C-alpha positions in Angstrom: -12.2 8.0 10.3 -9.8 5.1 10.4 -6.5 5.3 12.3 -4.2 2.4 12.8 -1.2 2.6 15.1 1.9 0.5 15.5 4.8 1.0 17.8 6.5 3.5 15.4 3.8 4.5 12.9 0.4 5.9 12.5 -1.7 5.1 9.5 -4.5 7.6 9.1 -6.8 8.9 6.4 -5.2 11.5 4.2 -5.6 15.2 4.9 -5.3 18.0 2.3 -2.0 19.1 3.8 -0.4 15.8 2.9 -0.2 16.8 -0.8 3.2 18.5 -0.2 4.7 15.4 1.3 3.4 13.1 -1.4 4.6 15.4 -4.1 8.0 15.8 -2.5 8.4 12.0 -2.2 7.2 11.3 -5.7 9.7 13.8 -7.1 12.8 12.6 -5.2 15.6 12.1 -7.6 16.0 8.6 -8.8 12.7 7.6 -7.2 10.0 6.2 -9.6 6.5 5.4 -8.8 4.0 4.4 -11.4 0.8 6.0 -10.2 2.3 9.4 -9.5 3.8 11.4 -12.4 5.7 13.9 -10.3 3.4 16.8 -10.8 1.9 18.6 -7.9 -1.5 18.4 -9.6 -1.2 14.6 -9.7 -0.3 14.4 -6.0 -3.2 16.6 -5.2 -5.6 14.4 -7.3 -4.2 11.3 -5.5 -4.7 12.7 -2.1 -8.2 14.1 -2.9 -9.4 10.8 -4.2 -8.1 9.1 -1.0 -10.0 11.7 1.1 -13.2 11.2 -1.0 -12.9 7.4 -0.5 -12.4 7.8 3.3 -15.6 9.8 3.5 -17.6 6.7 2.4 -17.0 5.2 5.9 -17.9 1.6 6.1 -18.9 1.6 2.4 -15.3 2.3 1.3 -13.7 -0.2 -1.1 -10.2 1.2 -0.7 -7.9 2.2 2.0 -5.2 4.7 0.9 -3.7 5.8 4.2 -1.1 8.3 5.0 1.9 6.7 6.8 3.2 9.0 9.5 6.3 8.8 11.7 6.7 11.3 14.6 3.8 13.3 13.1 5.4 13.6 9.6 3.8 12.0 6.5 6.5 9.6 5.2 4.4 7.9 2.5 1.3 5.9 2.1 -0.1 2.3 2.3 -3.1 1.1 0.3 -5.4 -1.8 0.1 -7.6 -1.4 -3.0 -10.7 -3.1 -4.5 -11.8 -4.7 -1.3 -15.2 -5.6 -2.8 -13.7 -7.0 -6.1 -15.7 -9.6 -7.9 -14.4 -13.2 -7.7 -12.5 -12.9 -11.0 -10.6 -10.0 -9.6 -8.7 -9.6 -6.4 -7.8 -6.8 -4.0 -4.3 -5.4 -4.3 -1.9 -3.6 -2.0 0.6 -0.9 -2.6 2.9 1.4 -0.6 5.2 4.3 -1.0 7.8 5.2 1.6 10.0 8.3 1.4 13.5 7.2 0.4 15.1 8.9 3.5 12.9 6.6 5.6 13.5 3.4 3.7 15.5 0.4 5.0 14.0 0.7 8.5 11.1 -1.8 8.1 8.5 0.9 7.8 6.9 -0.6 4.6 6.5 -4.0 6.3 5.2 -2.4 9.5 2.7 -0.2 7.7 1.5 -2.8 5.3 1.3 -5.5 7.9 -0.9 -3.3 10.1 -3.1 -2.3 7.2 -3.5 -5.9 6.0 -4.4 -7.0 9.5 -7.0 -4.3 9.8 -8.6 -5.1 6.4 -8.5 -8.9 6.9 -9.8 -8.7 10.4 -12.7 -6.4 9.5 -13.6 -8.4 6.3 -14.0 -12.1 6.9 -14.9 -12.7 3.3 -11.5 -11.4 2.2 -9.0 -14.2 1.2 -6.6 -13.6 -1.7 -4.8 -10.3 -2.3 -2.2 -9.2 -4.9 1.0 -7.2 -5.0 2.9 -6.2 -8.2 6.6 -5.2 -8.0 9.0 -3.8 -10.6 11.5 -6.6 -11.4 14.5 -4.4 -10.3 12.9 -3.3 -7.0 14.8 -5.7 -4.7 13.5 -4.0 -1.5 9.9 -4.5 -2.5 10.6 -8.2 -3.3 11.8 -8.6 0.2 8.8 -6.7 1.6 6.6 -9.1 -0.3 8.2 -12.1 1.2 8.1 -10.8 4.7 4.3 -10.1 4.3 3.6 -13.7 3.2 3.4 -13.0 -0.5 4.6 -15.6 -3.0 5.2 -15.3 -6.7 1.8 -16.0 -8.4 2.9 -15.7 -12.0 6.2 -16.9 -13.3 8.0 -14.4 -15.5 7.5 -10.7 -16.0 4.0 -9.3 -16.8 3.9 -6.1 -18.9 1.6 -3.5 -17.4 0.8 0.0 -18.8 3.1 1.4 -16.2 6.0 -1.0 -16.9 7.1 -4.6 -16.2 6.0 -6.2 -13.0 6.3 -9.4 -11.0 3.0 -10.6 -9.6 2.7 -11.9 -6.0 -0.3 -13.1 -4.1 -1.1 -14.1 -0.5 -4.1 -15.4 1.3 -5.5 -15.9 4.9 -3.6 -19.1 5.5 -0.2 -17.6 4.6 -0.9 -14.5 6.6 -1.8 -16.6 9.6 1.4 -18.6 9.1 3.5 -15.3 9.1 1.7 -14.1 12.2 0.1 -11.1 10.5 -3.5 -12.0 11.3 -5.2 -14.3 13.8 
């Protein structure tokens, strides 16, 4: 079991009782997230897949971690496709409950997870992040985490338009996220 702590947060493997929190967050009015469709079944499937991946231990290729603050699940942080072939690259994602946004939790959680993944996988270099063009907060998170625009213009994805960012070990060191 992986557990990563910061001064305000705990990132831990998902537990089945996190379904309610993820469902509540995904159905918050005005909140849109492309991999959760707002149904409780979808939230349960998301959490179940994360639990199954965590059971793989060292063989896991993805970290989807519950982000908790004061013992309450307030979202998740993920680092996926860690064993991607050279023509593909790992990508990160996060979801923070709107009532906990604008406090730096996304940067803190993702910074801690990226440090863990980069420190434990010396072969890891480049990683990706896609952001909806209108999501100003996530664009700021990308910059704070050492990501730079990798593709100019908007890329159309099945889940909507996205801006594509990337980072690498050199930039992460520069931003003080890894040693």
